[in-house]
N, CA, C and O atoms as CSV, one atom per row, in Angstrom:
chain,resi,resn,atom,element,x,y,z
A,1,MET,N,N,-39.732,9.915,8.851
A,1,MET,CA,C,-39.061,9.609,7.608
A,1,MET,C,C,-37.602,9.244,7.890
A,1,MET,O,O,-37.205,9.085,9.044
A,2,ALA,N,N,-36.808,9.113,6.820
A,2,ALA,CA,C,-35.471,8.568,6.986
A,2,ALA,C,C,-34.436,9.301,6.143
A,2,ALA,O,O,-34.756,10.067,5.235
A,3,LEU,N,N,-33.193,9.034,6.483
A,3,LEU,CA,C,-32.032,9.493,5.730
A,3,LEU,C,C,-31.367,8.276,5.111
A,3,LEU,O,O,-31.406,7.182,5.675
A,4,LYS,N,N,-30.764,8.469,3.961
A,4,LYS,CA,C,-29.996,7.407,3.331
A,4,LYS,C,C,-28.523,7.691,3.590
A,4,LYS,O,O,-28.015,8.750,3.221
A,5,LEU,N,N,-27.843,6.746,4.222
A,5,LEU,CA,C,-26.408,6.862,4.445
A,5,LEU,C,C,-25.697,6.015,3.401
A,5,LEU,O,O,-26.108,4.888,3.122
A,6,VAL,N,N,-24.633,6.557,2.826
A,6,VAL,CA,C,-23.841,5.861,1.822
A,6,VAL,C,C,-22.400,5.809,2.332
A,6,VAL,O,O,-21.835,6.824,2.739
A,7,PHE,N,N,-21.823,4.614,2.303
A,7,PHE,CA,C,-20.455,4.410,2.789
A,7,PHE,C,C,-19.581,4.009,1.610
A,7,PHE,O,O,-19.879,3.035,0.919
A,8,LEU,N,N,-18.511,4.748,1.378
A,8,LEU,CA,C,-17.640,4.501,0.235
A,8,LEU,C,C,-16.312,3.897,0.673
A,8,LEU,O,O,-15.846,4.125,1.789
A,9,GLY,N,N,-15.715,3.125,-0.224
A,9,GLY,CA,C,-14.402,2.542,0.021
A,9,GLY,C,C,-14.384,1.667,1.255
A,9,GLY,O,O,-15.324,0.908,1.494
A,10,PRO,N,N,-13.320,1.764,2.044
A,10,PRO,CA,C,-13.194,0.912,3.232
A,10,PRO,C,C,-14.271,1.187,4.291
A,10,PRO,O,O,-14.493,0.359,5.175
A,11,LEU,N,N,-14.926,2.323,4.208
A,11,LEU,CA,C,-16.001,2.613,5.169
A,11,LEU,C,C,-17.177,1.670,4.974
A,11,LEU,O,O,-17.924,1.393,5.912
A,12,GLU,N,N,-17.339,1.174,3.737
A,12,GLU,CA,C,-18.389,0.193,3.458
A,12,GLU,C,C,-18.151,-1.074,4.277
A,12,GLU,O,O,-19.096,-1.654,4.812
A,13,ASP,N,N,-16.901,-1.502,4.376
A,13,ASP,CA,C,-16.580,-2.689,5.168
A,13,ASP,C,C,-16.901,-2.471,6.644
A,13,ASP,O,O,-17.443,-3.357,7.305
A,14,LEU,N,N,-16.568,-1.299,7.150
A,14,LEU,CA,C,-16.868,-0.990,8.558
A,14,LEU,C,C,-18.367,-0.979,8.832
A,14,LEU,O,O,-18.820,-1.442,9.878
A,15,ALA,N,N,-19.128,-0.449,7.887
A,15,ALA,CA,C,-20.577,-0.343,8.055
A,15,ALA,C,C,-21.279,-1.675,7.804
A,15,ALA,O,O,-22.401,-1.890,8.263
A,16,GLY,N,N,-20.608,-2.569,7.069
A,16,GLY,CA,C,-21.196,-3.861,6.767
A,16,GLY,C,C,-22.112,-3.851,5.556
A,16,GLY,O,O,-22.720,-4.873,5.236
A,17,ALA,N,N,-22.224,-2.719,4.877
A,17,ALA,CA,C,-23.069,-2.582,3.687
A,17,ALA,C,C,-22.730,-1.263,3.015
A,17,ALA,O,O,-22.210,-0.357,3.667
A,18,PRO,N,N,-23.016,-1.136,1.723
A,18,PRO,CA,C,-22.721,0.130,1.043
A,18,PRO,C,C,-23.688,1.248,1.405
A,18,PRO,O,O,-23.356,2.428,1.289
A,19,GLU,N,N,-24.891,0.872,1.845
A,19,GLU,CA,C,-25.908,1.872,2.191
A,19,GLU,C,C,-26.678,1.420,3.423
A,19,GLU,O,O,-26.725,0.239,3.770
A,20,ARG,N,N,-27.277,2.414,4.065
A,20,ARG,CA,C,-28.106,2.139,5.236
A,20,ARG,C,C,-29.145,3.241,5.336
A,20,ARG,O,O,-28.865,4.399,5.023
A,21,GLU,N,N,-30.328,2.885,5.768
A,21,GLU,CA,C,-31.369,3.877,6.013
A,21,GLU,C,C,-31.519,4.032,7.525
A,21,GLU,O,O,-31.616,3.045,8.254
A,22,VAL,N,N,-31.535,5.283,7.983
A,22,VAL,CA,C,-31.666,5.562,9.411
A,22,VAL,C,C,-32.750,6.616,9.621
A,22,VAL,O,O,-33.127,7.336,8.696
A,23,ALA,N,N,-33.236,6.689,10.838
A,23,ALA,CA,C,-34.231,7.700,11.168
A,23,ALA,C,C,-33.637,9.088,10.965
A,23,ALA,O,O,-32.455,9.314,11.224
A,24,SER,N,N,-34.448,9.989,10.511
A,24,SER,CA,C,-34.005,11.352,10.240
A,24,SER,C,C,-33.539,12.040,11.520
A,24,SER,O,O,-34.104,11.828,12.593
A,25,ALA,N,N,-32.506,12.866,11.392
A,25,ALA,CA,C,-31.971,13.683,12.478
A,25,ALA,C,C,-31.535,15.000,11.846
A,25,ALA,O,O,-31.226,15.034,10.655
A,26,PRO,N,N,-31.505,16.086,12.619
A,26,PRO,CA,C,-31.195,17.385,12.019
A,26,PRO,C,C,-29.725,17.637,11.684
A,26,PRO,O,O,-29.433,18.495,10.852
A,27,SER,N,N,-28.791,16.912,12.309
A,27,SER,CA,C,-27.373,17.185,12.058
A,27,SER,C,C,-26.594,15.883,11.884
A,27,SER,O,O,-27.024,14.819,12.330
A,28,VAL,N,N,-25.449,15.991,11.232
A,28,VAL,CA,C,-24.574,14.835,11.027
A,28,VAL,C,C,-24.139,14.269,12.369
A,28,VAL,O,O,-24.131,13.052,12.554
A,29,SER,N,N,-23.780,15.133,13.304
A,29,SER,CA,C,-23.323,14.643,14.607
A,29,SER,C,C,-24.417,13.859,15.326
A,29,SER,O,O,-24.115,12.908,16.046
A,30,GLN,N,N,-25.667,14.235,15.148
A,30,GLN,CA,C,-26.761,13.489,15.769
A,30,GLN,C,C,-26.978,12.141,15.084
A,30,GLN,O,O,-27.338,11.162,15.738
A,31,VAL,N,N,-26.763,12.089,13.779
A,31,VAL,CA,C,-26.838,10.814,13.070
A,31,VAL,C,C,-25.745,9.885,13.584
A,31,VAL,O,O,-26.004,8.717,13.874
A,32,LEU,N,N,-24.525,10.401,13.697
A,32,LEU,CA,C,-23.405,9.588,14.163
A,32,LEU,C,C,-23.638,9.060,15.571
A,32,LEU,O,O,-23.238,7.939,15.884
A,33,ALA,N,N,-24.267,9.837,16.408
A,33,ALA,CA,C,-24.531,9.421,17.790
A,33,ALA,C,C,-25.459,8.212,17.861
A,33,ALA,O,O,-25.488,7.513,18.874
A,34,ARG,N,N,-26.208,7.963,16.808
A,34,ARG,CA,C,-27.162,6.842,16.789
A,34,ARG,C,C,-26.561,5.554,16.217
A,34,ARG,O,O,-27.193,4.498,16.267
A,35,LEU,N,N,-25.349,5.640,15.679
A,35,LEU,CA,C,-24.706,4.473,15.071
A,35,LEU,C,C,-23.907,3.687,16.103
A,35,LEU,O,O,-23.693,4.147,17.225
A,36,GLU,N,N,-23.471,2.498,15.706
A,36,GLU,CA,C,-22.635,1.693,16.589
A,36,GLU,C,C,-21.366,2.480,16.934
A,36,GLU,O,O,-20.845,3.207,16.088
A,37,PRO,N,N,-20.872,2.346,18.151
A,37,PRO,CA,C,-19.723,3.155,18.595
A,37,PRO,C,C,-18.497,3.073,17.686
A,37,PRO,O,O,-17.879,4.102,17.411
A,38,ASP,N,N,-18.129,1.886,17.212
A,38,ASP,CA,C,-16.937,1.751,16.360
A,38,ASP,C,C,-17.124,2.458,15.024
A,38,ASP,O,O,-16.215,3.130,14.538
A,39,LEU,N,N,-18.293,2.306,14.440
A,39,LEU,CA,C,-18.576,2.956,13.170
A,39,LEU,C,C,-18.637,4.468,13.345
A,39,LEU,O,O,-18.077,5.210,12.538
A,40,ALA,N,N,-19.308,4.923,14.384
A,40,ALA,CA,C,-19.408,6.361,14.648
A,40,ALA,C,C,-18.024,6.980,14.853
A,40,ALA,O,O,-17.753,8.077,14.363
A,41,ALA,N,N,-17.155,6.281,15.571
A,41,ALA,CA,C,-15.800,6.799,15.810
A,41,ALA,C,C,-15.035,6.925,14.493
A,41,ALA,O,O,-14.351,7.923,14.268
A,42,ALA,N,N,-15.146,5.928,13.630
A,42,ALA,CA,C,-14.447,5.973,12.344
A,42,ALA,C,C,-14.979,7.108,11.473
A,42,ALA,O,O,-14.203,7.818,10.833
A,43,LEU,N,N,-16.292,7.278,11.447
A,43,LEU,CA,C,-16.899,8.311,10.611
A,43,LEU,C,C,-16.670,9.710,11.166
A,43,LEU,O,O,-16.769,10.692,10.430
A,44,SER,N,N,-16.366,9.811,12.456
A,44,SER,CA,C,-16.128,11.103,13.094
A,44,SER,C,C,-14.728,11.645,12.854
A,44,SER,O,O,-14.444,12.800,13.171
A,45,SER,N,N,-13.856,10.819,12.298
A,45,SER,CA,C,-12.490,11.245,12.026
A,45,SER,C,C,-12.487,12.494,11.141
A,45,SER,O,O,-13.301,12.621,10.227
A,46,ALA,N,N,-11.572,13.399,11.425
A,46,ALA,CA,C,-11.443,14.617,10.614
A,46,ALA,C,C,-11.028,14.290,9.181
A,46,ALA,O,O,-11.223,15.104,8.278
A,47,ARG,N,N,-10.457,13.105,8.969
A,47,ARG,CA,C,-10.022,12.706,7.627
A,47,ARG,C,C,-11.178,12.185,6.779
A,47,ARG,O,O,-11.064,12.120,5.555
A,48,VAL,N,N,-12.287,11.814,7.415
A,48,VAL,CA,C,-13.461,11.335,6.687
A,48,VAL,C,C,-14.357,12.536,6.383
A,48,VAL,O,O,-14.773,13.259,7.288
A,49,LYS,N,N,-14.640,12.732,5.120
A,49,LYS,CA,C,-15.520,13.829,4.699
A,49,LYS,C,C,-16.931,13.287,4.540
A,49,LYS,O,O,-17.125,12.095,4.297
A,50,CYS,N,N,-17.907,14.162,4.678
A,50,CYS,CA,C,-19.277,13.741,4.398
A,50,CYS,C,C,-19.914,14.745,3.449
A,50,CYS,O,O,-19.654,15.947,3.497
A,51,ALA,N,N,-20.758,14.199,2.588
A,51,ALA,CA,C,-21.424,15.010,1.574
A,51,ALA,C,C,-22.926,14.852,1.722
A,51,ALA,O,O,-23.445,13.739,1.807
A,52,LEU,N,N,-23.611,15.977,1.752
A,52,LEU,CA,C,-25.065,16.002,1.840
A,52,LEU,C,C,-25.611,16.280,0.446
A,52,LEU,O,O,-25.434,17.372,-0.093
A,53,ASN,N,N,-26.269,15.292,-0.127
A,53,ASN,CA,C,-26.822,15.419,-1.479
A,53,ASN,C,C,-25.771,15.930,-2.469
A,53,ASN,O,O,-26.077,16.730,-3.353
A,54,GLY,N,N,-24.530,15.458,-2.310
A,54,GLY,CA,C,-23.453,15.794,-3.235
A,54,GLY,C,C,-22.587,16.974,-2.850
A,54,GLY,O,O,-21.579,17.224,-3.511
A,55,ALA,N,N,-22.939,17.714,-1.800
A,55,ALA,CA,C,-22.148,18.881,-1.371
A,55,ALA,C,C,-21.474,18.579,-0.030
A,55,ALA,O,O,-22.113,18.076,0.895
A,56,ILE,N,N,-20.195,18.887,0.064
A,56,ILE,CA,C,-19.443,18.625,1.298
A,56,ILE,C,C,-20.042,19.401,2.463
A,56,ILE,O,O,-20.375,20.580,2.342
A,57,VAL,N,N,-20.172,18.712,3.597
A,57,VAL,CA,C,-20.662,19.327,4.834
A,57,VAL,C,C,-19.444,19.765,5.640
A,57,VAL,O,O,-18.572,18.950,5.941
A,58,HIS,N,N,-19.381,21.040,5.989
A,58,HIS,CA,C,-18.235,21.554,6.741
A,58,HIS,C,C,-18.503,21.627,8.238
A,58,HIS,O,O,-17.566,21.552,9.033
A,59,ASP,N,N,-19.742,21.770,8.630
A,59,ASP,CA,C,-20.104,21.871,10.047
A,59,ASP,C,C,-21.040,20.726,10.391
A,59,ASP,O,O,-22.229,20.773,10.073
A,60,ARG,N,N,-20.511,19.704,11.035
A,60,ARG,CA,C,-21.303,18.511,11.344
A,60,ARG,C,C,-22.351,18.748,12.423
A,60,ARG,O,O,-23.228,17.908,12.625
A,61,ASP,N,N,-22.275,19.866,13.111
A,61,ASP,CA,C,-23.268,20.188,14.137
A,61,ASP,C,C,-24.405,21.057,13.602
A,61,ASP,O,O,-25.408,21.254,14.287
A,62,ALA,N,N,-24.258,21.572,12.399
A,62,ALA,CA,C,-25.296,22.423,11.807
A,62,ALA,C,C,-26.537,21.581,11.516
A,62,ALA,O,O,-26.434,20.441,11.062
A,63,GLU,N,N,-27.685,22.143,11.776
A,63,GLU,CA,C,-28.948,21.436,11.558
A,63,GLU,C,C,-29.405,21.659,10.117
A,63,GLU,O,O,-30.240,22.518,9.834
A,64,VAL,N,N,-28.825,20.850,9.206
A,64,VAL,CA,C,-29.066,21.019,7.779
A,64,VAL,C,C,-29.763,19.818,7.136
A,64,VAL,O,O,-30.150,19.886,5.969
A,65,LEU,N,N,-29.927,18.728,7.875
A,65,LEU,CA,C,-30.503,17.515,7.312
A,65,LEU,C,C,-32.017,17.533,7.377
A,65,LEU,O,O,-32.619,18.081,8.300
A,66,LYS,N,N,-32.615,16.914,6.363
A,66,LYS,CA,C,-34.064,16.727,6.383
A,66,LYS,C,C,-34.375,15.350,5.813
A,66,LYS,O,O,-33.554,14.756,5.114
A,67,SER,N,N,-35.533,14.864,6.108
A,67,SER,CA,C,-35.940,13.545,5.667
A,67,SER,C,C,-35.790,13.409,4.156
A,67,SER,O,O,-36.127,14.322,3.403
A,68,GLY,N,N,-35.283,12.264,3.724
A,68,GLY,CA,C,-35.091,12.002,2.309
A,68,GLY,C,C,-33.714,12.367,1.794
A,68,GLY,O,O,-33.377,12.031,0.659
A,69,ASP,N,N,-32.905,13.049,2.601
A,69,ASP,CA,C,-31.554,13.428,2.188
A,69,ASP,C,C,-30.649,12.206,2.087
A,69,ASP,O,O,-30.896,11.171,2.707
A,70,GLU,N,N,-29.593,12.354,1.286
A,70,GLU,CA,C,-28.550,11.334,1.192
A,70,GLU,C,C,-27.283,11.900,1.811
A,70,GLU,O,O,-26.828,12.983,1.442
A,71,LEU,N,N,-26.727,11.171,2.738
A,71,LEU,CA,C,-25.500,11.573,3.416
A,71,LEU,C,C,-24.440,10.525,3.092
A,71,LEU,O,O,-24.547,9.372,3.511
A,72,ALA,N,N,-23.417,10.932,2.343
A,72,ALA,CA,C,-22.354,10.019,1.933
A,72,ALA,C,C,-21.095,10.283,2.749
A,72,ALA,O,O,-20.729,11.432,2.997
A,73,PHE,N,N,-20.446,9.213,3.157
A,73,PHE,CA,C,-19.196,9.306,3.913
A,73,PHE,C,C,-18.065,8.882,2.998
A,73,PHE,O,O,-18.061,7.781,2.447
A,74,LEU,N,N,-17.089,9.797,2.847
A,74,LEU,CA,C,-15.984,9.588,1.911
A,74,LEU,C,C,-14.695,9.352,2.683
A,74,LEU,O,O,-14.314,10.174,3.516
A,75,PRO,N,N,-14.025,8.245,2.420
A,75,PRO,CA,C,-12.779,7.938,3.140
A,75,PRO,C,C,-11.660,8.853,2.678
A,75,PRO,O,O,-11.761,9.501,1.637
A,76,PRO,N,N,-10.585,8.899,3.469
A,76,PRO,CA,C,-9.418,9.662,3.027
A,76,PRO,C,C,-8.893,9.058,1.725
A,76,PRO,O,O,-8.931,7.843,1.531
A,77,VAL,N,N,-8.415,9.907,0.856
A,77,VAL,CA,C,-7.865,9.408,-0.410
A,77,VAL,C,C,-6.354,9.469,-0.366
A,77,VAL,O,O,-5.763,10.307,0.315
A,78,SER,N,N,-5.753,8.576,-1.098
A,78,SER,CA,C,-4.303,8.589,-1.209
A,78,SER,C,C,-3.947,8.376,-2.651
A,78,SER,O,O,-4.786,7.974,-3.457
A,79,GLY,N,N,-2.765,8.632,-2.962
A,79,GLY,CA,C,-2.316,8.444,-4.341
A,79,GLY,C,C,-1.149,9.345,-4.632
A,79,GLY,O,O,-0.637,10.026,-3.743
A,80,GLY,N,N,-0.743,9.350,-5.830
A,80,GLY,CA,C,0.404,10.159,-6.145
A,80,GLY,C,C,0.517,10.475,-7.588
A,80,GLY,O,O,1.453,11.162,-7.998
């Protein structure tokens, strides 16, 4: 089965699309390891947050993913 990756803001430009489907993996870090090096490096930044089915993931090495999950990558926000 697969995971749905969602890229928001400028991360969409880096990924080349707003969404992508990838083979299921147990952890965020394992998903990132399967992506293109430039995209994986950008998504690995401590400033980029990721949300699993709407909840922020704090430990990217934790084996919390399962097939059918949605993993969204949120860019750093700015404003004032």
